[in-house]
C-alpha angles and dihedrals in degrees: 000000000000090000092055092050091048090047090054097043096046096064090044091055092046093049092047090052092050093049092049093047091049091052091054091051091051092049091053094050093048091052092051094046096064107104120224116249114256120255120240091256092051092049091049091050091048092049092049090050091049093049088059091059121090091253091051093049091049091050093048091051090049092051090053094045123094090251092054092046090051091052093049091047089054091050091050091052093060100030093104092051090048094048093046094039091230131155120281118194112223140174119216107238100174136011093211132063124236114289114277095020119148100193098112120229116003148126137223115247137180117227120179091344097309128103120237137180109237110198126190136197098204130180114235090257091056096047095079093057092048092049089056089071115113134197112277093023111145111228139173115229131193124185142163095205139055122172142171139215130189088234091067130058091209136063113256118231118196102222111223101161129021127180129185124186090353091303123114109237098171136022119169113244111225115244116258095228091062099248 
């Protein structure tokens, strides 16, 4: 009987040791894999190098163009609301995004006289409420992020909270992986 117990415990001990050793190896590799953040000089050099590429030249020309200046002026108008995560009153102007856009689900909205793309990343359960929006609906938007892209003539607001008639119709669900 003792031999059977020893025969069962011995493989258990060996497997436990291997699992524990493998975990230590994985911890060491993950610690080494984290890259160091770039210094300001390295970032500056990288940016200068990128601006010399065809994409960088195209972007620089777009920033200086009237369309780029219009986009940056629109971003500046709502920057305080974005930073403070405060309400922005908007009117839905279109239920479709500009032709050729790859932003997913979104609408066009006018805030303080300027047009913006408002994009959403809805769950399936939230999609029905967002699709109930109509042109000329007055909504309240809150967001932490506004971006731009040379492909679009409008600033892009990531919609995180939308309210219509004092009822919440969309609230972004945080990602489960923490990012």
